[in-house]
N, C-alpha and C positions, 0 to 999 in steps of 0.2 A: 474544660480548661477555664480556669479563673483568670480573667484579664488582670486582676489586681496583683497576682503573684508572678506574672510573666516578667522575665528579665532579659537582658541582651544575650545571656547564655542560651536562651531558647531559640535564638535566630539561627537558621541553617542556610539561608540564601547567601551565597558568596558575595554577590554584589552589595546586598544590604549590610552584610558584616563589614565590608570594606567602607561603606558609607558611614557606619557608626564610628569606625576608627578615625575617619577623616574629621567627623564632627567633634570628636573628643579632642583631637589635636589642633583644631582650627583656631585661627585668630579671626578678627572681623573680616579681613579681606578674603581669606580662603573659605570662610563660612559662606560668604555671599556667592562664591563660585559654585557652591553646592545647592543653590536655591532651587533650581529646576528639579533636581532629584528629590529634594526634601518635600516640595509641593506635590510631587507624584505619589508620595507616601500618605497623603491625606492631611498633612499639617496645614492649618489655616491661620496661624498667628503670625506675628512679626518674626522675621529671620534676623536674630541678633545674638550676640554672645550671652546676654542676660537670660535669654530663653533657651539656652543650649539643652538643659535637662528636658524641657517640654518637647523640644525637637526630637531628641533621642527617643523619648517615650513614644512619640507618634510613629517613628520608624520601626521600633520594636513591635508595637501593636499591629502595624501594617504587615510586617513579616510573618506574624503568627495568626492573629485572630482572623485576618481576611481569608485564610484558607478553610476555616471551619465550616462556613455555609456551603462551600463547594463540596467538601468531603461529605458533609451530611446529606446533600442531595444525591451524591453518587451512591452512598449507602442505602438511601431510601429506594433508589431505582433498582439496585441489585437485589433487594429483597423480593421484588415482584415475581421472579421465577426461581427463587431459592439460591441465586448465585452467591449472595453474601454468606450463607451458611457453608457453601462449598469452599469459598475463599478461606473461611476461618478453619475449616477442617484440613484442607490441602494447600497450605500457604505456599510451599515451594513450587508446586506445579502451577498454581494460579498466578503467581508473581509474573510468569512469562506473558500473561495476557495484558499486563499493564506496562511492561518495560519494552521500549522500542529496540528493535534489532535482535530480539530473542528467537525469532522464528527462522527456520531454514528455508531459503528460497527454492522454488521448484526449478529443476534443471530438465534438459531434454530427455535423459534416460528415465527419470521418474515418470515424466508425463507420458512417454511412449508406453511404458509398462502398465499404465492405468487405463489405456484405451481398450474398450470392450465393444467391438463392432457387432451389430446384429445383421448377419449376412444371409442372403438368399440361398436357395438350394444349390449344392455343389454341382458344377458343370453347366450351369445356366449362364446366359449372356449377362443377366443382372449381377450374378455373383462376380463375374470378371470385372465389370465396371465398378462394383463396390470395392473389390480388392485393390483396384487401381487407385481409387480415392483414398483408401486407408494408407497406401504407400505414399501418396502425395502429402498427406497430413504428417506422416512421420518425417519425410524429407523436409517439409516446411519448418517443423519444430527444430530439427537439427540445423538447418540453414540459418534460422533466426539466432540460435545460440552461437554458431560460428561467427556470424556477422557482429554480434555483440562482443565476443572475445577479441575479434580482429580490431574493432573500434577501440577497445580498451588498450590494446597493444600499440596503437598508433597515436595515442594521446600525447606522448612525449616526443614524437618525431618532429623535425623541422617542418616549416610551413609548406615548402615545395614538395616534400615527401608525402604529405597528407592531402594533397590537392584532390587526388582521385577519390579518396575516402570522403572528403567533404562534398564533392560533386554527387557521390552516391547517396550520402545522407540527405542532400538537398532534394533528392527525388522521392524521399519517403512521403507517403500520403499525409497531407495536412502538416508536414514537417514534424510528425510525431513518430519516432522510431518504435518498432514493436520488439519486445523481448519475450522470453519464455514465461516470465512471471506475469506479464500483462496478458499474454494469450491465455494462461491458465485462469486468471481472474475473470476474463471475459467468459470463459466456459463454465466456471464453477463458483464464481463469487469470492474466491480466495487465491492468493498468490504465494502461499507458503505450504510446505509439506506438513501434513497432520502430525501432531506431536506424539501421540501414543502409537504403539506398534499395531494395536487392533484397528485404530482408525486408518492407518496407512494401508493395512491389508484390505480394508473394505472400501478404500477410495478408488472408485471406478468411474470412468467417463464413458457413458453409453453412446455409441455412434449408430444412428439410424439413417436411412437413405430414402430420398424422395425421387421416384422415377416418373411421377405423373403430373408434374407442374404444367407441362404443355397441354395436357387434357383439361386441367382446371382453368388455366389463364389464357389459352390460345397462343397466338404468336407473340413472343416477347423476347427481350435480349438478355435479361439477367434476373436471377433470383439469389437471395442471400440465405445463409444457414439460419435455422431457427434454434435458439439456445434456450434451455430451461436450466438456469443455474441451481435452482433448489433441488432438482432431481439429478443434476450433473449429467445432462443429456444434450445432444445436438443432432439435428436433422439436416443432412447435407443434400443440396439439389444436384443430383448426379448429372443431369443433362447439361449443366453449365460448367462442369468440372472435367471436361474431356482431356485437357492437357495440363501440365504442371503450371504453365504460365497463366492459364485461366483460373486454376485453383488459387494460385498465389494472389492474383488480382482481387478475386471475390472475397477471400478470407481477410486480406489486408484491409479492404474497405469496410468489411463487417466489423472488424475489431476496432478500428479507429473511430468510425462513426457510431458503432453500437455502444461503445463505452460512454 
C-alpha cells in the first residue's frame, strides 16, 4: 500500500470515519473538542482550522497504515508451519479461526459421548469403582450444564426471587462458576466442538484410573486428577472419589485452581 495514494475512502473504522466527518464540518470551537481523539491518531501539530487538511491526513494514515506492520507480522508468523498457505487455499474454512463467536461451544451431550474410559477386567472390585467414577463424571457434567441454564433463566427475576441462586453462586470455589466449556478446556485445552466431521469423530477423552496413590504417598487426605491436555487424557484418583460429593469437591478445586 502506497501511503501517498491513500484517501479517506480507504478508512473502514467506524469511529475514525465519524471523526473525519466531524473534522470536516468543524468550526474552531467544535474542532478543539476533538483534540484528544486527534492526538491519539498521531497528529503532532497545532489543532486549528488552518491545519484541518493536515489533521485529516493524519487520521487517514492512522486508520490505514498503522495496521500494515501488525498484519505483516501475523503473515510472517503463519508462514512458520504453513498456515498462511492453508489460509490462502481454504479461505472460508480458515476465516472461522480469526472471527470471534464462530465456534460451537461444547455441551454436556457432546462431552459425555467423547468419554473413553480404560476399565479394569469385568467383575472385579476395581471395575465397579471405576464405573462409579465414570457415572460421577457424567452426572457432574450434566449438573454443571443444568446450573448454568438455571442461572441464565433467573437473570431477569426480581432480587428477592434470585436470593437463593445468589447464595448458591457465592459458594462457588474462588467465586468462579464452572461451566461445561471451562471443564472441557481444562481437560483438552479447547472449549469448542471440533469443526470438521472427522475431527469430531476422533475427539475422545481417555479416562484412566489410579488405585495406588496410598501405596505411593502413604496416609494423605486428597489427590487431584492428572490431566494431559495434549493427549486429551485424565487420570482420576479413585480412592478419593468414593461419593459424588467427594468427586464434585475434588474436580471443582482441580478445575478452578488448575486453570
